[in-house]
N, CA, C, O and the ligand as a Tripos MOL2 file, in Angstrom:
@<TRIPOS>MOLECULE
protein
  257   255    65     0     0
PROTEIN
NO_CHARGES

@<TRIPOS>ATOM
      1 N          16.1340   -4.3580    0.1440 N.3       1 MET1
      2 CA         15.5790   -4.9290    1.3710 C.3       1 MET1
      3 C          14.0600   -4.8190    1.3360 C.2       1 MET1
      4 O          13.5040   -3.7730    1.0020 O.2       1 MET1
      5 N          13.4080   -5.9110    1.6840 N.am      2 LEU2
      6 CA         11.9520   -5.8860    1.7150 C.3       2 LEU2
      7 C          11.4740   -5.5510    3.1220 C.2       2 LEU2
      8 O          11.9710   -6.0850    4.1140 O.2       2 LEU2
      9 N          10.5110   -4.6670    3.1780 N.am      3 ARG3
     10 CA          9.8860   -4.3310    4.4560 C.3       3 ARG3
     11 C           8.4290   -4.7100    4.3760 C.2       3 ARG3
     12 O           7.7910   -4.5370    3.3370 O.2       3 ARG3
     13 N           7.9010   -5.2250    5.4600 N.am      4 GLU4
     14 CA          6.4760   -5.5230    5.4930 C.3       4 GLU4
     15 C           5.7330   -4.3590    6.1210 C.2       4 GLU4
     16 O           6.0640   -3.9000    7.2150 O.2       4 GLU4
     17 N           4.7190   -3.8910    5.4020 N.am      5 MET5
     18 CA          3.8790   -2.8050    5.8920 C.3       5 MET5
     19 C           2.4820   -3.3840    6.0890 C.2       5 MET5
     20 O           2.0020   -4.1560    5.2590 O.2       5 MET5
     21 N           1.8440   -3.0150    7.1710 N.am      6 VAL6
     22 CA          0.5280   -3.5500    7.4920 C.3       6 VAL6
     23 C          -0.5020   -2.4330    7.3980 C.2       6 VAL6
     24 O          -0.3040   -1.3420    7.9330 O.2       6 VAL6
     25 N          -1.6060   -2.7210    6.7110 N.am      7 SER7
     26 CA         -2.6980   -1.7630    6.6340 C.3       7 SER7
     27 C          -3.9950   -2.5410    6.4650 C.2       7 SER7
     28 O          -4.0440   -3.7500    6.6930 O.2       7 SER7
     29 N          -5.0360   -1.8330    6.0660 N.am      8 ARG8
     30 CA         -6.3280   -2.4870    5.8970 C.3       8 ARG8
     31 C          -6.8830   -2.2090    4.5150 C.2       8 ARG8
     32 O          -6.7180   -1.1230    3.9600 O.2       8 ARG8
     33 N          -7.5510   -3.2260    3.9710 N.am      9 CYS9
     34 CA         -8.1840   -3.0800    2.6640 C.3       9 CYS9
     35 C          -9.2420   -1.9850    2.7280 C.2       9 CYS9
     36 O         -10.0820   -2.0000    3.6270 O.2       9 CYS9
     37 N          -9.2200   -1.0240    1.7840 N.am     10 PRO10
     38 CA        -10.2360    0.0360    1.7970 C.3      10 PRO10
     39 C         -11.6180   -0.4530    1.3810 C.2      10 PRO10
     40 O         -12.6020    0.2620    1.5740 O.2      10 PRO10
     41 N         -11.7130   -1.6340    0.8240 N.am     11 TYR11
     42 CA        -13.0160   -2.1730    0.4110 C.3      11 TYR11
     43 C         -13.6460   -3.0010    1.5260 C.2      11 TYR11
     44 O         -14.7710   -2.7340    1.9500 O.2      11 TYR11
     45 N         -12.9020   -4.0200    2.0020 N.am     12 CYS12
     46 CA        -13.5030   -4.9880    2.9220 C.3      12 CYS12
     47 C         -12.9640   -4.8610    4.3430 C.2      12 CYS12
     48 O         -13.4970   -5.4950    5.2530 O.2      12 CYS12
     49 N         -11.9200   -4.0590    4.5570 N.am     13 GLY13
     50 CA        -11.3950   -3.8530    5.8990 C.3      13 GLY13
     51 C         -10.4850   -4.9530    6.4000 C.2      13 GLY13
     52 O         -10.0550   -4.9280    7.5530 O.2      13 GLY13
     53 N         -10.1850   -5.9240    5.5420 N.am     14 GLU14
     54 CA         -9.3160   -7.0130    5.9610 C.3      14 GLU14
     55 C          -7.8910   -6.5120    6.1540 C.2      14 GLU14
     56 O          -7.4310   -5.6230    5.4370 O.2      14 GLU14
     57 N          -7.2010   -7.0900    7.1290 N.am     15 ARG15
     58 CA         -5.8120   -6.7420    7.3780 C.3      15 ARG15
     59 C          -4.9540   -7.2300    6.2220 C.2      15 ARG15
     60 O          -5.0750   -8.3740    5.7820 O.2      15 ARG15
     61 N          -4.0880   -6.3530    5.7380 N.am     16 LEU16
     62 CA         -3.2220   -6.6860    4.6140 C.3      16 LEU16
     63 C          -1.7700   -6.4780    4.9930 C.2      16 LEU16
     64 O          -1.4340   -5.5070    5.6700 O.2      16 LEU16
     65 N          -0.9140   -7.3790    4.5630 N.am     17 VAL17
     66 CA          0.5260   -7.1940    4.7120 C.3      17 VAL17
     67 C           1.0980   -7.0570    3.3030 C.2      17 VAL17
     68 O           0.9740   -7.9640    2.4800 O.2      17 VAL17
     69 N           1.7240   -5.9170    3.0380 N.am     18 VAL18
     70 CA          2.2750   -5.6380    1.7180 C.3      18 VAL18
     71 C           3.7900   -5.5340    1.8550 C.2      18 VAL18
     72 O           4.2940   -4.8300    2.7290 O.2      18 VAL18
     73 N           4.5090   -6.2370    0.9880 N.am     19 GLU19
     74 CA          5.9670   -6.1480    1.0070 C.3      19 GLU19
     75 C           6.4180   -5.0000    0.1180 C.2      19 GLU19
     76 O           6.0300   -4.9070   -1.0470 O.2      19 GLU19
     77 N           7.2330   -4.1380    0.6810 N.am     20 ILE20
     78 CA          7.7460   -2.9680   -0.0290 C.3      20 ILE20
     79 C           9.2450   -3.1520   -0.2250 C.2      20 ILE20
     80 O           9.9680   -3.4870    0.7130 O.2      20 ILE20
     81 N           9.7010   -2.9300   -1.4460 N.am     21 ASP21
     82 CA         11.1340   -2.9750   -1.7190 C.3      21 ASP21
     83 C          11.7060   -1.5790   -1.4660 C.2      21 ASP21
     84 O          11.5660   -0.6810   -2.2970 O.2      21 ASP21
     85 N          12.3480   -1.4080   -0.3160 N.am     22 SER22
     86 CA         12.8040   -0.0730    0.0600 C.3      22 SER22
     87 C          14.0310    0.3660   -0.7280 C.2      22 SER22
     88 O          14.4210    1.5310   -0.6490 O.2      22 SER22
     89 N          14.6490   -0.5360   -1.4860 N.am     23 THR23
     90 CA         15.7870   -0.1250   -2.3070 C.3      23 THR23
     91 C          15.3430    0.5190   -3.6170 C.2      23 THR23
     92 O          16.1630    1.0860   -4.3400 O.2      23 THR23
     93 N          14.0540    0.4340   -3.9250 N.am     24 ALA24
     94 CA         13.5620    0.9560   -5.1980 C.3      24 ALA24
     95 C          13.3060    2.4510   -5.1510 C.2      24 ALA24
     96 O          12.9880    3.0510   -6.1770 O.2      24 ALA24
     97 N          13.4380    3.0700   -3.9770 N.am     25 GLY25
     98 CA         13.2200    4.5130   -3.8630 C.3      25 GLY25
     99 C          11.7650    4.8420   -3.6030 C.2      25 GLY25
    100 O          10.8730    4.0080   -3.7590 O.2      25 GLY25
    101 N          11.5560    6.0830   -3.2030 N.am     26 PHE26
    102 CA         10.1980    6.5350   -2.8800 C.3      26 PHE26
    103 C           9.9440    7.8630   -3.5620 C.2      26 PHE26
    104 O          10.9110    8.5750   -3.8340 O.2      26 PHE26
    105 N           8.7070    8.2480   -3.8590 N.am     27 PRO27
    106 CA          7.5030    7.4590   -3.6180 C.3      27 PRO27
    107 C           7.3450    6.3120   -4.5990 C.2      27 PRO27
    108 O           7.9110    6.3260   -5.6920 O.2      27 PRO27
    109 N           6.5670    5.3210   -4.1920 N.am     28 GLN28
    110 CA          6.2290    4.1990   -5.0530 C.3      28 GLN28
    111 C           4.7120    4.1390   -5.1610 C.2      28 GLN28
    112 O           3.9980    4.3740   -4.1860 O.2      28 GLN28
    113 N           4.2300    3.8200   -6.3570 N.am     29 GLU29
    114 CA          2.7960    3.6190   -6.5360 C.3      29 GLU29
    115 C           2.5910    2.3570   -7.3350 C.2      29 GLU29
    116 O           3.2320    2.1480   -8.3640 O.2      29 GLU29
    117 N           1.7110    1.5330   -6.8660 N.am     30 PHE30
    118 CA          1.3980    0.3000   -7.5930 C.3      30 PHE30
    119 C           0.0100   -0.1630   -7.1700 C.2      30 PHE30
    120 O          -0.5850    0.3670   -6.2320 O.2      30 PHE30
    121 N          -0.4830   -1.1570   -7.8810 N.am     31 THR31
    122 CA         -1.7960   -1.7050   -7.5760 C.3      31 THR31
    123 C          -1.6200   -3.0770   -6.9480 C.2      31 THR31
    124 O          -0.8100   -3.8870   -7.4000 O.2      31 THR31
    125 N          -2.3880   -3.3200   -5.9040 N.am     32 TYR32
    126 CA         -2.2830   -4.5740   -5.1500 C.3      32 TYR32
    127 C          -3.6860   -5.1490   -5.0570 C.2      32 TYR32
    128 O          -4.6070   -4.4700   -4.6040 O.2      32 TYR32
    129 N          -3.8560   -6.3810   -5.4770 N.am     33 ASP33
    130 CA         -5.1770   -7.0040   -5.3990 C.3      33 ASP33
    131 C          -5.3720   -7.6020   -4.0190 C.2      33 ASP33
    132 O          -4.5600   -8.4070   -3.5600 O.2      33 ASP33
    133 N          -6.4550   -7.2050   -3.3570 N.am     34 CYS34
    134 CA         -6.7630   -7.7350   -2.0340 C.3      34 CYS34
    135 C          -6.9180   -9.2520   -2.1130 C.2      34 CYS34
    136 O          -7.6020   -9.7680   -2.9970 O.2      34 CYS34
    137 N          -6.2810   -9.9550   -1.1900 N.am     35 VAL35
    138 CA         -6.3480  -11.4110   -1.2230 C.3      35 VAL35
    139 C          -7.7090  -11.9280   -0.7810 C.2      35 VAL35
    140 O          -8.0430  -13.0860   -1.0310 O.2      35 VAL35
    141 N          -8.4950  -11.0820   -0.1270 N.am     36 VAL36
    142 CA         -9.8010  -11.5160    0.3660 C.3      36 VAL36
    143 C         -10.9070  -11.1660   -0.6280 C.2      36 VAL36
    144 O         -11.6740  -12.0400   -1.0330 O.2      36 VAL36
    145 N         -10.9950   -9.8990   -1.0220 N.am     37 CYS37
    146 CA        -12.1010   -9.5040   -1.9020 C.3      37 CYS37
    147 C         -11.6430   -9.3460   -3.3540 C.2      37 CYS37
    148 O         -12.4710   -9.1020   -4.2310 O.2      37 CYS37
    149 N         -10.3350   -9.4810   -3.6250 N.am     38 CYS38
    150 CA         -9.7850   -9.4910   -4.9870 C.3      38 CYS38
    151 C          -9.9880   -8.1850   -5.7410 C.2      38 CYS38
    152 O          -9.9020   -8.1580   -6.9690 O.2      38 CYS38
    153 N         -10.2540   -7.1090   -5.0210 N.am     39 ARG39
    154 CA        -10.4270   -5.8360   -5.7140 C.3      39 ARG39
    155 C          -9.0920   -5.0930   -5.7400 C.2      39 ARG39
    156 O          -8.2700   -5.2430   -4.8360 O.2      39 ARG39
    157 N          -8.8880   -4.2920   -6.7850 N.am     40 PRO40
    158 CA         -7.5860   -3.6250   -6.9370 C.3      40 PRO40
    159 C          -7.4590   -2.4180   -6.0020 C.2      40 PRO40
    160 O          -8.2890   -1.5090   -6.0300 O.2      40 PRO40
    161 N          -6.4270   -2.4230   -5.1910 N.am     41 ILE41
    162 CA         -6.1610   -1.3510   -4.2430 C.3      41 ILE41
    163 C          -5.0080   -0.5220   -4.7870 C.2      41 ILE41
    164 O          -3.9790   -1.0680   -5.1860 O.2      41 ILE41
    165 N          -5.1770    0.7820   -4.8040 N.am     42 GLU42
    166 CA         -4.0750    1.6550   -5.1930 C.3      42 GLU42
    167 C          -3.2040    1.9280   -3.9770 C.2      42 GLU42
    168 O          -3.6590    2.4760   -2.9730 O.2      42 GLU42
    169 N          -1.9470    1.5350   -4.0900 N.am     43 VAL43
    170 CA         -1.0060    1.6550   -2.9780 C.3      43 VAL43
    171 C          -0.0120    2.7610   -3.3080 C.2      43 VAL43
    172 O           0.5450    2.8110   -4.4050 O.2      43 VAL43
    173 N           0.1940    3.6300   -2.3560 N.am     44 ARG44
    174 CA          1.2190    4.6630   -2.5000 C.3      44 ARG44
    175 C           2.0820    4.6270   -1.2530 C.2      44 ARG44
    176 O           1.5720    4.6600   -0.1330 O.2      44 ARG44
    177 N           3.3850    4.5580   -1.4490 N.am     45 VAL45
    178 CA          4.3230    4.5420   -0.3250 C.3      45 VAL45
    179 C           5.2360    5.7440   -0.4700 C.2      45 VAL45
    180 O           5.8230    5.9680   -1.5280 O.2      45 VAL45
    181 N           5.3500    6.5090    0.5930 N.am     46 ARG46
    182 CA          6.2300    7.6730    0.5700 C.3      46 ARG46
    183 C           7.0420    7.6880    1.8560 C.2      46 ARG46
    184 O           6.7370    6.9760    2.8120 O.2      46 ARG46
    185 N           8.0650    8.5000    1.8600 N.am     47 MET47
    186 CA          8.8670    8.6990    3.0620 C.3      47 MET47
    187 C           8.2520    9.8100    3.9080 C.2      47 MET47
    188 O           7.8390   10.8410    3.3790 O.2      47 MET47
    189 N           8.1940    9.6000    5.2040 N.am     48 ASN48
    190 CA          7.8120   10.7300    6.0500 C.3      48 ASN48
    191 C           9.0610   11.5270    6.4410 C.2      48 ASN48
    192 O          10.1720   11.2010    6.0240 O.2      48 ASN48
    193 N           8.8640   12.5740    7.2440 N.am     49 ASP49
    194 CA         10.0060   13.4460    7.5390 C.3      49 ASP49
    195 C          11.0000   12.8100    8.5030 C.2      49 ASP49
    196 O          12.0550   13.3840    8.7710 O.2      49 ASP49
    197 N          10.6770   11.6400    9.0220 N.am     50 LYS50
    198 CA         11.6420   10.8990    9.8400 C.3      50 LYS50
    199 C          12.3850    9.8370    9.0270 C.2      50 LYS50
    200 O          13.2040    9.0950    9.5690 O.2      50 LYS50
    201 N          12.0990    9.7670    7.7340 N.am     51 GLY51
    202 CA         12.7860    8.8030    6.8840 C.3      51 GLY51
    203 C          12.1850    7.4200    6.9250 C.2      51 GLY51
    204 O          12.8150    6.4540    6.4960 O.2      51 GLY51
    205 N          10.9630    7.3110    7.4410 N.am     52 ASN52
    206 CA         10.2980    6.0120    7.4770 C.3      52 ASN52
    207 C           9.2330    5.9580    6.3960 C.2      52 ASN52
    208 O           8.5540    6.9540    6.1460 O.2      52 ASN52
    209 N           9.0780    4.8140    5.7530 N.am     53 PRO53
    210 CA          8.0530    4.7050    4.7340 C.3      53 PRO53
    211 C           6.6470    4.6950    5.3320 C.2      53 PRO53
    212 O           6.4000    4.0790    6.3690 O.2      53 PRO53
    213 N           5.7420    5.3840    4.6620 N.am     54 VAL54
    214 CA          4.3410    5.4550    5.0690 C.3      54 VAL54
    215 C           3.5160    4.9440    3.9030 C.2      54 VAL54
    216 O           3.6920    5.3880    2.7690 O.2      54 VAL54
    217 N           2.6240    4.0180    4.1800 N.am     55 MET55
    218 CA          1.8200    3.4250    3.1230 C.3      55 MET55
    219 C           0.3940    3.9620    3.1830 C.2      55 MET55
    220 O          -0.2250    4.0000    4.2470 O.2      55 MET55
    221 N          -0.1180    4.3760    2.0250 N.am     56 GLU56
    222 CA         -1.5010    4.8320    1.9220 C.3      56 GLU56
    223 C          -2.2160    3.9320    0.9290 C.2      56 GLU56
    224 O          -1.7100    3.6710   -0.1620 O.2      56 GLU56
    225 N          -3.3890    3.4610    1.3090 N.am     57 LEU57
    226 CA         -4.1780    2.5990    0.4330 C.3      57 LEU57
    227 C          -5.4470    3.3220    0.0470 C.2      57 LEU57
    228 O          -6.1100    3.9360    0.8830 O.2      57 LEU57
    229 N          -5.7780    3.2430   -1.2360 N.am     58 ARG58
    230 CA         -7.0100    3.8750   -1.6970 C.3      58 ARG58
    231 C          -7.7510    2.9150   -2.6090 C.2      58 ARG58
    232 O          -7.1500    2.1260   -3.3380 O.2      58 ARG58
    233 N          -9.0660    3.0000   -2.5490 N.am     59 SER59
    234 CA         -9.8640    2.2390   -3.4940 C.3      59 SER59
    235 C          -9.9040    2.9920   -4.8200 C.2      59 SER59
    236 O          -9.6940    4.2040   -4.8640 O.2      59 SER59
    237 N         -10.1710    2.2720   -5.8820 N.am     60 GLU60
    238 CA        -10.2560    2.9490   -7.1780 C.3      60 GLU60
    239 C         -11.4150    3.9190   -7.2000 C.2      60 GLU60
    240 O         -11.3800    4.8960   -7.9480 O.2      60 GLU60
    241 N         -12.4310    3.6790   -6.4090 N.am     61 GLU61
    242 CA        -13.5680    4.6030   -6.3620 C.3      61 GLU61
    243 C         -13.1520    5.9590   -5.7990 C.2      61 GLU61
    244 O         -13.7000    6.9870   -6.1970 O.2      61 GLU61
    245 N         -12.1950    5.9710   -4.8810 N.am     62 ASP62
    246 CA        -11.7380    7.2360   -4.3110 C.3      62 ASP62
    247 C         -11.0430    8.1160   -5.3400 C.2      62 ASP62
    248 O         -11.1270    9.3430   -5.2880 O.2      62 ASP62
    249 N         -10.3580    7.4690   -6.2730 N.am     63 THR63
    250 CA         -9.5420    8.2340   -7.2100 C.3      63 THR63
    251 C         -10.2930    8.5630   -8.4950 C.2      63 THR63
    252 O          -9.8370    9.3890   -9.2860 O.2      63 THR63
    253 N         -11.4250    7.9310   -8.7040 N.am     64 ALA64
    254 CA        -12.1680    8.1360   -9.9530 C.3      64 ALA64
    255 C         -12.7790    9.5400   -9.9900 C.2      64 ALA64
    256 O         -13.4420    9.8990  -10.9630 O.2      64 ALA64
    257 ZN        -10.4870   -6.5320    0.4630 Zn       65 ZN65
@<TRIPOS>BOND
     1     1     2 1
     2     2     3 1
     3     3     4 2
     4     3     5 am
     5     5     6 1
     6     6     7 1
     7     7     8 2
     8     7     9 am
     9     9    10 1
    10    10    11 1
    11    11    12 2
    12    11    13 am
    13    13    14 1
    14    14    15 1
    15    15    16 2
    16    15    17 am
    17    17    18 1
    18    18    19 1
    19    19    20 2
    20    19    21 am
    21    21    22 1
    22    22    23 1
    23    23    24 2
    24    23    25 am
    25    25    26 1
    26    26    27 1
    27    27    28 2
    28    27    29 am
    29    29    30 1
    30    30    31 1
    31    31    32 2
    32    31    33 am
    33    33    34 1
    34    34    35 1
    35    35    36 2
    36    35    37 am
    37    37    38 1
    38    38    39 1
    39    39    40 2
    40    39    41 am
    41    41    42 1
    42    42    43 1
    43    43    44 2
    44    43    45 am
    45    45    46 1
    46    46    47 1
    47    47    48 2
    48    47    49 am
    49    49    50 1
    50    50    51 1
    51    51    52 2
    52    51    53 am
    53    53    54 1
    54    54    55 1
    55    55    56 2
    56    55    57 am
    57    57    58 1
    58    58    59 1
    59    59    60 2
    60    59    61 am
    61    61    62 1
    62    62    63 1
    63    63    64 2
    64    63    65 am
    65    65    66 1
    66    66    67 1
    67    67    68 2
    68    67    69 am
    69    69    70 1
    70    70    71 1
    71    71    72 2
    72    71    73 am
    73    73    74 1
    74    74    75 1
    75    75    76 2
    76    75    77 am
    77    77    78 1
    78    78    79 1
    79    79    80 2
    80    79    81 am
    81    81    82 1
    82    82    83 1
    83    83    84 2
    84    83    85 am
    85    85    86 1
    86    86    87 1
    87    87    88 2
    88    87    89 am
    89    89    90 1
    90    90    91 1
    91    91    92 2
    92    91    93 am
    93    93    94 1
    94    94    95 1
    95    95    96 2
    96    95    97 am
    97    97    98 1
    98    98    99 1
    99    99   100 2
   100    99   101 am
   101   101   102 1
   102   102   103 1
   103   103   104 2
   104   103   105 am
   105   105   106 1
   106   106   107 1
   107   107   108 2
   108   107   109 am
   109   109   110 1
   110   110   111 1
   111   111   112 2
   112   111   113 am
   113   113   114 1
   114   114   115 1
   115   115   116 2
   116   115   117 am
   117   117   118 1
   118   118   119 1
   119   119   120 2
   120   119   121 am
   121   121   122 1
   122   122   123 1
   123   123   124 2
   124   123   125 am
   125   125   126 1
   126   126   127 1
   127   127   128 2
   128   127   129 am
   129   129   130 1
   130   130   131 1
   131   131   132 2
   132   131   133 am
   133   133   134 1
   134   134   135 1
   135   135   136 2
   136   135   137 am
   137   137   138 1
   138   138   139 1
   139   139   140 2
   140   139   141 am
   141   141   142 1
   142   142   143 1
   143   143   144 2
   144   143   145 am
   145   145   146 1
   146   146   147 1
   147   147   148 2
   148   147   149 am
   149   149   150 1
   150   150   151 1
   151   151   152 2
   152   151   153 am
   153   153   154 1
   154   154   155 1
   155   155   156 2
   156   155   157 am
   157   157   158 1
   158   158   159 1
   159   159   160 2
   160   159   161 am
   161   161   162 1
   162   162   163 1
   163   163   164 2
   164   163   165 am
   165   165   166 1
   166   166   167 1
   167   167   168 2
   168   167   169 am
   169   169   170 1
   170   170   171 1
   171   171   172 2
   172   171   173 am
   173   173   174 1
   174   174   175 1
   175   175   176 2
   176   175   177 am
   177   177   178 1
   178   178   179 1
   179   179   180 2
   180   179   181 am
   181   181   182 1
   182   182   183 1
   183   183   184 2
   184   183   185 am
   185   185   186 1
   186   186   187 1
   187   187   188 2
   188   187   189 am
   189   189   190 1
   190   190   191 1
   191   191   192 2
   192   191   193 am
   193   193   194 1
   194   194   195 1
   195   195   196 2
   196   195   197 am
   197   197   198 1
   198   198   199 1
   199   199   200 2
   200   199   201 am
   201   201   202 1
   202   202   203 1
   203   203   204 2
   204   203   205 am
   205   205   206 1
   206   206   207 1
   207   207   208 2
   208   207   209 am
   209   209   210 1
   210   210   211 1
   211   211   212 2
   212   211   213 am
   213   213   214 1
   214   214   215 1
   215   215   216 2
   216   215   217 am
   217   217   218 1
   218   218   219 1
   219   219   220 2
   220   219   221 am
   221   221   222 1
   222   222   223 1
   223   223   224 2
   224   223   225 am
   225   225   226 1
   226   226   227 1
   227   227   228 2
   228   227   229 am
   229   229   230 1
   230   230   231 1
   231   231   232 2
   232   231   233 am
   233   233   234 1
   234   234   235 1
   235   235   236 2
   236   235   237 am
   237   237   238 1
   238   238   239 1
   239   239   240 2
   240   239   241 am
   241   241   242 1
   242   242   243 1
   243   243   244 2
   244   243   245 am
   245   245   246 1
   246   246   247 1
   247   247   248 2
   248   247   249 am
   249   249   250 1
   250   250   251 1
   251   251   252 2
   252   251   253 am
   253   253   254 1
   254   254   255 1
   255   255   256 2
@<TRIPOS>SUBSTRUCTURE
     1 MET1         2 RESIDUE 1 A MET
     2 LEU2         6 RESIDUE 1 A LEU
     3 ARG3        10 RESIDUE 1 A ARG
     4 GLU4        14 RESIDUE 1 A GLU
     5 MET5        18 RESIDUE 1 A MET
     6 VAL6        22 RESIDUE 1 A VAL
     7 SER7        26 RESIDUE 1 A SER
     8 ARG8        30 RESIDUE 1 A ARG
     9 CYS9        34 RESIDUE 1 A CYS
    10 PRO10       38 RESIDUE 1 A PRO
    11 TYR11       42 RESIDUE 1 A TYR
    12 CYS12       46 RESIDUE 1 A CYS
    13 GLY13       50 RESIDUE 1 A GLY
    14 GLU14       54 RESIDUE 1 A GLU
    15 ARG15       58 RESIDUE 1 A ARG
    16 LEU16       62 RESIDUE 1 A LEU
    17 VAL17       66 RESIDUE 1 A VAL
    18 VAL18       70 RESIDUE 1 A VAL
    19 GLU19       74 RESIDUE 1 A GLU
    20 ILE20       78 RESIDUE 1 A ILE
    21 ASP21       82 RESIDUE 1 A ASP
    22 SER22       86 RESIDUE 1 A SER
    23 THR23       90 RESIDUE 1 A THR
    24 ALA24       94 RESIDUE 1 A ALA
    25 GLY25       98 RESIDUE 1 A GLY
    26 PHE26      102 RESIDUE 1 A PHE
    27 PRO27      106 RESIDUE 1 A PRO
    28 GLN28      110 RESIDUE 1 A GLN
    29 GLU29      114 RESIDUE 1 A GLU
    30 PHE30      118 RESIDUE 1 A PHE
    31 THR31      122 RESIDUE 1 A THR
    32 TYR32      126 RESIDUE 1 A TYR
    33 ASP33      130 RESIDUE 1 A ASP
    34 CYS34      134 RESIDUE 1 A CYS
    35 VAL35      138 RESIDUE 1 A VAL
    36 VAL36      142 RESIDUE 1 A VAL
    37 CYS37      146 RESIDUE 1 A CYS
    38 CYS38      150 RESIDUE 1 A CYS
    39 ARG39      154 RESIDUE 1 A ARG
    40 PRO40      158 RESIDUE 1 A PRO
    41 ILE41      162 RESIDUE 1 A ILE
    42 GLU42      166 RESIDUE 1 A GLU
    43 VAL43      170 RESIDUE 1 A VAL
    44 ARG44      174 RESIDUE 1 A ARG
    45 VAL45      178 RESIDUE 1 A VAL
    46 ARG46      182 RESIDUE 1 A ARG
    47 MET47      186 RESIDUE 1 A MET
    48 ASN48      190 RESIDUE 1 A ASN
    49 ASP49      194 RESIDUE 1 A ASP
    50 LYS50      198 RESIDUE 1 A LYS
    51 GLY51      202 RESIDUE 1 A GLY
    52 ASN52      206 RESIDUE 1 A ASN
    53 PRO53      210 RESIDUE 1 A PRO
    54 VAL54      214 RESIDUE 1 A VAL
    55 MET55      218 RESIDUE 1 A MET
    56 GLU56      222 RESIDUE 1 A GLU
    57 LEU57      226 RESIDUE 1 A LEU
    58 ARG58      230 RESIDUE 1 A ARG
    59 SER59      234 RESIDUE 1 A SER
    60 GLU60      238 RESIDUE 1 A GLU
    61 GLU61      242 RESIDUE 1 A GLU
    62 ASP62      246 RESIDUE 1 A ASP
    63 THR63      250 RESIDUE 1 A THR
    64 ALA64      254 RESIDUE 1 A ALA
    65 ZN65       257 GROUP 0 **** ****
């Protein structure tokens, strides 16, 4: 099942909708290119203690 998660680009602040495949298990990490500024965003999705997925977006500069 695909779930849509909404967040903001860490580079340009644009609203982003990312589709998460919740059948693939958690945590998930992948790179998503912002549709506005085209920069690679590191996406991490994990389960919180209520069993809901939580999405965290980071710029590559944060992780370097
Ligand atoms: Zn952006």
